[in-house]
N, C-alpha and C positions, 0 to 999 in steps of 0.2 A: 798444802798442795793444792792449786783449781787449776780444774779437765776444762777446756775450751772446748760445749758442746755443739758450739754455731749458735745460732739464733733460731728458733720457735718457726718449723714446718709450716709456710701457709696453704691455709688450705685452698684450692682452687673453686673460684664462684660457680653457681651453675649457668650452664651456658644460658644465651637469651631464648626465653621461651619454655624452658627445663624447668624452672625452679617448684620444688614439689607445694613449696605453701601458695606461689601465684595460680597452679594450674589445680588446687584445691578451691581455691579461691574462682577462679573463672570457670571452673567446674559448675561449681557449685551459685553460682548468678544463673547460671544459661538454664541449669533445672529447676531454680527458684520463675525466674522466666517465663518459661514453658510451661510453668504451673500455673504460673496467670494467666498466661494465655489458653491454656485450656481451658480456665474460670469465667474468662471473658468471651467464648466463642463454646461454650457449654451445650446453650441455645440449637444456636448451630449445630453444633454435633450431635446434640438427640434428635433430632430430625432427622438428621442424613443416615442415625442408623436406621431409626421408625422406615426412612425410605427403602434401603437393606430388605427389609423383615418382610416392606408390602410389597415391591416390586421384585420379580424374581431375576428379570435381568440382570440384576446389581447386587445379588446378594453373595457375588464374591469381594463385596468391600471385607464381609465378617476378615478373611484371611490378609488384607493387604495390611493391615496395621502391625503384627503378629509379625510379618514376614520382614517388615518393615525394621519392627525392630531388630529380630534378628539377624539381618544382614549386619544392621552397623555393629553389635556384638560379635558379628564375625569378621569386621574390623581392626578390633580391642588392641591386637599388635601393633599394629601400623599406626593407630592412633596415637599410641606411647610412644613412637618416634617421630612424632612431629610434635613441632613445637607450635605453643598456644601463640600466635599475635596476631588482636584482636586488630579487626579491619573495618572502616568504615563505610566502606561496600557496600556494609549489611544494612545502612540504613535507608539506602535505595532500597532494598526487596522490603522491607518495612515500611517502605513509605507507597508501596506497588502493595502492598498488604491491606495498608488501612485506609488506599485508594479501592478497592475492589471492595473494601468491607463496605463504604461508603454509599456506594454503585450500589453494591444488595442489596442494602436495609433501602436505597430511596427506591428504585425497579423492582423491588419484592425480587429480587433474580437470585435465587439460592445455589447459582453454581458460582456466583462469585462470590460470593459470601463463603464457603467451602474452599474455593478457592483462596482465598484472603486468610484461612487459616495455613495453610501449608507455605502459603509464599512468610509469610510472618514466622512460621519457626525456621525454612532456609534463612530467612533476615537474621533472628537470634544468632544460630549458627555460626553465620558469617562476624557478625558485629564481634560477639564476644569471641568465641576462637580461633578467628584468623583462618583464614585462605586456607593456607595448608591444610587444614583439617576439616574443613569444607571440604574439600576436591576427594577426602577421603568418603566422606559420607553422604556425596554429592545423589548417588544412584540409591540408595533408602531413600534421600528426601525425595526425588525425583518421582521412585514407586508408589510416594502419597499420593498423589495425585488419579491413581486406576482407583482410588475408593469411592472417588467423587461421580455421582449420578450426573450423566447427560443432561442438559436444558429438555421440558418434555419436547418444546416444540425440535429442538434438535431430532430427536429421537423418534419425531410425526416425519419429519421429513430423510430418514432412515432408513423406518422401518415400510414405509410402503413401498419404496425399489428392491429390498430384499424381497418381499412379500412379491413381489411379479417376478423377480428371477429366480424364487425359488418353484412358483408356479410354471414358469416356464420348460426349465432344469426338469424340471418332476416330470414332464411329458413324453419327454424321449423314453426311458424307459415303461411309460405305459403303452406306446405307441412299438417298442418292439417286441413288447408283450403280448400287442395284440388285445390291447383293453380297450375299446371303445370309450373314447372321450375326447371332450369340447371343455377347451381354457376360453373363459370370459374374462379376465383381470385376472385379480388374485381366485378366480372359483374357477374350479373346477366341475365341471359336467360329466355325468356317468350315469350309464343306462340304472335308472330308479331310481339315484341319487347324485348327491354335492357334496362337492368335496372344496368349503373352504377355508382360504390357507391365513388365518386371523393376526392380529399384529404378534400375538404369542409364540405363533410357530415363520416368525419372519425371519430367527436367524440371528437378530439381535444378541440376545440370550447365548447364545453360541458363541459370537463374534467377538463379547464380551471376556468369559469366561475362560475358553480356550485362546486367546489374548493375553489375561494373566498369568495361564499357565506355560504359556509359552517364553515369557518373559522369565517368568522362576525357572525354569528347566533349563534356557540358554545360558542363566546367569551361572546356574550350578554344573552343566555337565559342557561348559563351552569358552572357549578363554576369546575364542579371535576376536577384534569387533563384524568383522563380516559376517564373520559363522550366527553372533547371535543376532545379526540383525536382519539378514537372511528367513531365520526361524521366525523369528516373531512377525513378521511381513507375511510370512504365507500361510500364517494364521487365518489372517481374513478369507483367503482363495480356500485353503480348506473347510470352515467354520461354512464359509455360500455351501460349497458341494455336497459337504455331508448333512447338510439340514436341504436342500432338498433330496438327498434319497431318502430322507426321513418320510420326505412329503411322500416320493412315487411309494418307497412301503407302503405306507398308510392307503392310496391309492388301490395297492393291490391289497390289500387284505379287506379292503372296503369291498372291492368288484365281489372276494373268493367270500366271508366273511359277511357282511353286510355293515349298515353304518355303525354298532357298534364297536367296531376291530377303529375305529377313529376319536377311540372316549374310552375314557376313565383309564384301568390299571392298564389296559396294553397300550394306550397312547402316552403316558408315563416312561412303562419297561421302555418303549421303543425312543423316547429322546435321552434314558442311560445307555440303550446300545449306541446310539447313532456318537453322542460323547465320546464314549471310549472310541470309537471307532477312528474318530479325529483326533485323540490322544497317539492313537497305535499309528497312521500317518502321520503323522509329528515326526514319533521314533524314526518310523521307517525313513523320512527326510533327513533326517540328523544320523542314524545307519549312510544311508547315501552318499548323503557331504565328506562326513569321515571318510568314506572306501575309495572317493574323488579324488578327496586332499591326501589321502596315506598313497594311492598309486602314484597320483602326480610328484610324488615327494622322489618314489622308487625312481620313476622315468628320471626324474631329473639326473638325481645321482650316477644313475649308470651311464647318463651324459657323461657325464663328468668326471667316470673312470677311464 
């Protein structure tokens, strides 16, 4: 006696972009291509790391790449849920990266060559993994741009106006405290002393560091786009105001204790203190925004009910 058990059940084929073997191949190809890109750009990246170590304004660059890797790792569940669908649009970013590298090599423009590396990473991800995965990794990939130092010509253009702003704002507390002082450009003339607001005191370092910290803070603790945008953009005026406060504090200490208060350990301690103050103001602003939104929601809910 025979029993009809029917035809064998057919195994469903994986959906497009979710085949395990294809995903492993695409991921491996992407990792290999990134490793090759690291080898090609190794001299450029080495000089950039030396730039971070030598110029304190860009020392935050050491944190950018590890943070970007963490942001990407944190999205691992989203990455598993997205199909791999290679996109030829990645060739556009690769072409832009090659063009930036060529311009940088011909014109000895370091920023162009460093930017070329990040454009190349973006292009490889888009080309080999597709638009949906690229969209998930977009923030970590764009965050890498924060590790690229500004060209010295641009930094000089920004630095001097910041020096003048810091000097000008610092004069107000000195006047209020009735400390005799006269401003001449970025120099504050005091009784028996001169306080020079040098490039290192322009506030550019605070703007760069606090801006990076603001991006990280907004990413972790705020969910809406406009909250994040307000917090990140506000780091610029906060850094400028706090730097002006530091210059004024240096003027007060110089008036009371002499020029030694504007140098050495005391001056460095002021820097740590004022940066902590800037971050505290950023936290206070975040709390005020959240309190405002909560109050607005309660008001809207009361009006509806």
